[in-house]
C-alpha positions in Angstrom: 186.9 29.7 52.8 189.8 30.4 50.2 191.4 29.2 47.5 194.8 29.9 49.2 193.7 28.6 52.6 192.6 25.4 51.4 195.3 24.7 49.7 197.7 25.4 52.7 194.6 22.8 54.4 195.3 19.8 51.6 199.0 20.5 52.3 198.9 19.7 55.2 197.3 17.1 54.7 199.6 15.7 52.2 202.3 15.8 54.6 200.2 13.7 57.7 199.5 10.7 55.2 202.8 10.8 53.7 204.7 10.4 58.0 201.2 8.1 58.7 203.0 6.5 55.4 207.1 6.7 56.6 206.8 6.0 60.1 203.6 3.0 59.0 206.9 1.4 57.0 209.4 2.0 59.5 207.1 -0.8 62.0 206.7 -3.0 59.1 210.3 -3.3 58.8 211.3 -3.5 62.1 208.8 -6.3 62.8 209.5 -7.9 60.0 212.9 -8.1 60.8 211.6 -10.2 64.1 209.7 -12.4 61.7 212.7 -13.1 60.0 214.5 -13.2 63.4 211.8 -16.0 65.0 211.5 -18.0 62.0 215.8 -18.7 62.0 216.3 -19.4 65.4 213.0 -22.0 65.1 215.1 -23.4 62.3 218.0 -23.9 64.4 216.2 -25.7 66.4 216.1 -22.7 69.0 212.4 -22.2 70.7 210.7 -19.3 70.7 213.0 -16.4 72.5 209.8 -14.5 74.2 211.6 -11.4 74.5 211.3 -11.3 69.8 207.7 -12.7 71.0 207.3 -9.5 73.1 209.5 -7.1 69.8 206.7 -8.7 67.7 203.6 -8.2 69.4 204.3 -4.1 71.3 205.4 -3.9 67.0 202.2 -4.6 65.8 200.8 -2.8 68.3 202.4 0.4 67.6 201.8 0.1 64.0 198.1 -0.8 63.8 197.3 2.1 66.6 198.7 4.9 64.4 196.9 2.8 61.7 193.6 3.3 62.9 194.1 6.2 64.3 194.4 8.4 60.7 192.0 4.6 59.3 189.2 5.1 61.7 187.6 8.2 61.0 187.4 7.0 56.8 186.3 3.5 57.4 184.3 3.8 61.1 182.7 7.6 60.3 180.2 6.9 63.2 183.0 6.7 65.8 185.1 9.8 65.3 184.0 12.8 67.3 181.6 15.3 65.1 184.8 17.7 65.4 187.6 15.8 63.5 184.5 14.8 60.5 185.8 16.0 57.3 183.9 19.4 55.9 181.1 18.8 53.1 182.2 19.2 49.7 181.4 23.1 49.1 178.3 23.2 47.0 
């Protein structure tokens, strides 16, 4: 593999990592707002609103799913498809 191709692949990986990080940050911000709204409604004496709890669950599942798809091959390499495994470092 030439140096130019390796550098291009590293750039693509960096862009992908940044995109995942940005999406995760956005999702956590949304989840934070939903939790704050739920907390405020509980403090005011209102019971938990099912729609807010459902939205929190969906947001959490989405954020967790994105992170799991991105990090699972690194954390649990045996779970990754062989074709998706990172290539071995050059000898």
